[in-house]
C-alpha positions in Angstrom: -17.8 72.8 1.7 -16.0 69.3 1.8 -16.7 66.8 -0.8 -17.8 63.6 0.6 -16.9 61.7 -2.1 -14.3 58.9 -0.4 -11.0 58.5 -0.3 -8.8 56.5 -2.5 -6.3 53.7 -0.9 -2.8 53.2 -2.2 -1.5 49.9 -2.7 1.8 49.7 -0.7 4.5 47.6 -1.8 7.4 46.5 0.4 9.5 43.3 1.0 8.6 43.7 5.0 6.4 46.2 7.1 6.4 46.3 10.8 3.4 47.7 12.8 4.7 49.0 16.4 2.1 49.9 19.5 1.7 53.4 20.8 4.8 52.6 22.8 7.2 51.9 20.5 7.1 48.1 20.5 6.6 45.6 17.6 3.2 43.6 17.7 3.2 42.6 13.9 5.8 41.6 11.5 4.9 41.4 8.0 8.2 39.5 6.0 7.8 39.0 2.3 10.6 36.3 2.4 13.0 35.4 -0.4 13.7 33.5 -3.2 14.6 30.5 -0.3 13.3 32.0 2.7 9.1 31.6 3.9 7.1 34.8 3.8 6.0 35.3 7.2 3.3 37.0 9.5 4.3 37.6 12.9 1.9 38.8 15.7 3.9 39.9 19.4 2.6 39.5 22.6 3.8 40.0 25.7 6.8 37.0 27.4 8.7 36.9 24.4 5.3 35.3 22.9 4.5 34.9 19.1 2.5 33.5 16.8 3.9 32.9 13.3 2.7 32.2 9.3 4.3 31.2 7.3 4.7 29.4 3.5 8.0 28.8 2.0 8.4 29.4 -1.5 8.3 25.4 -2.1 5.3 25.4 -0.6 5.5 24.5 3.1 3.2 25.8 5.2 3.4 26.4 9.2 1.6 28.4 11.8 3.6 28.1 15.0 3.1 29.1 18.3 6.1 30.2 20.5 6.4 30.6 24.1 9.8 31.3 25.8 11.0 28.0 24.9 7.6 25.8 24.3 6.5 25.5 20.7 3.3 23.6 19.2 3.5 24.1 15.4 1.1 22.5 12.5 2.7 21.9 8.8 2.0 20.9 5.7 4.4 20.2 2.8 4.1 20.4 -0.9 3.3 16.5 -0.9 -0.1 17.1 1.4 2.2 15.7 4.5 0.5 16.8 7.8 2.1 17.0 11.1 1.7 18.5 14.4 4.9 19.1 17.1 4.9 20.2 19.9 8.0 20.7 22.7 7.4 21.3 26.6 8.4 23.9 27.8 12.1 23.5 28.3 11.9 23.3 24.6 12.6 19.4 24.0 10.0 17.6 22.0 7.1 16.3 23.9 4.2 15.1 20.7 4.8 14.5 16.8 1.9 13.2 15.8 1.7 13.4 12.0 2.7 11.8 8.5 6.4 10.8 7.9 8.3 12.9 4.9 9.8 9.7 3.7 7.0 7.5 3.2 3.7 9.5 4.3 2.1 7.7 6.7 0.9 8.5 10.5 3.2 7.7 13.4 2.6 9.5 17.0 5.8 9.8 19.3 5.7 11.0 22.6 8.5 12.4 24.7 9.2 12.5 28.5 12.1 15.2 29.1 13.1 14.5 25.6 13.5 11.2 25.6 11.3 8.8 23.9 8.3 7.2 26.1 5.9 5.9 23.4 6.6 5.6 19.8 4.3 3.7 17.0 7.3 3.8 14.6 10.8 3.8 14.9 12.8 5.6 14.6 11.1 9.2 15.0 10.6 11.6 12.4 10.8 15.3 12.5 7.4 15.8 10.9 7.1 19.9 10.7 9.7 22.3 9.6 10.4 25.2 11.2 
């Protein structure tokens, strides 16, 4: 008769782990990063699209949604400045919203065809790393 005691799970230590689906396609990738590079969790969907969550060694936090060329990213810096960056389907800047890296003051910049259409500050500052 088999024992009914639960199996003990082992602790896995690795720098990165890749999980594949039943067809061998990479679906999830966990990467512990390096002393200079971010630790990331990436979840892959179809058509080249994926979600990435990352944290750099200096404390930058980033959640990004990637299409083939479009990106929506939300980030927070170690100084507690937060920003949102949205790129259009051609990979060009679309909208920037959040704290400027130098002052921490919040701004909004809207682009059309990659050129500034509306801005509450000049010049626009990239607010989200990645």
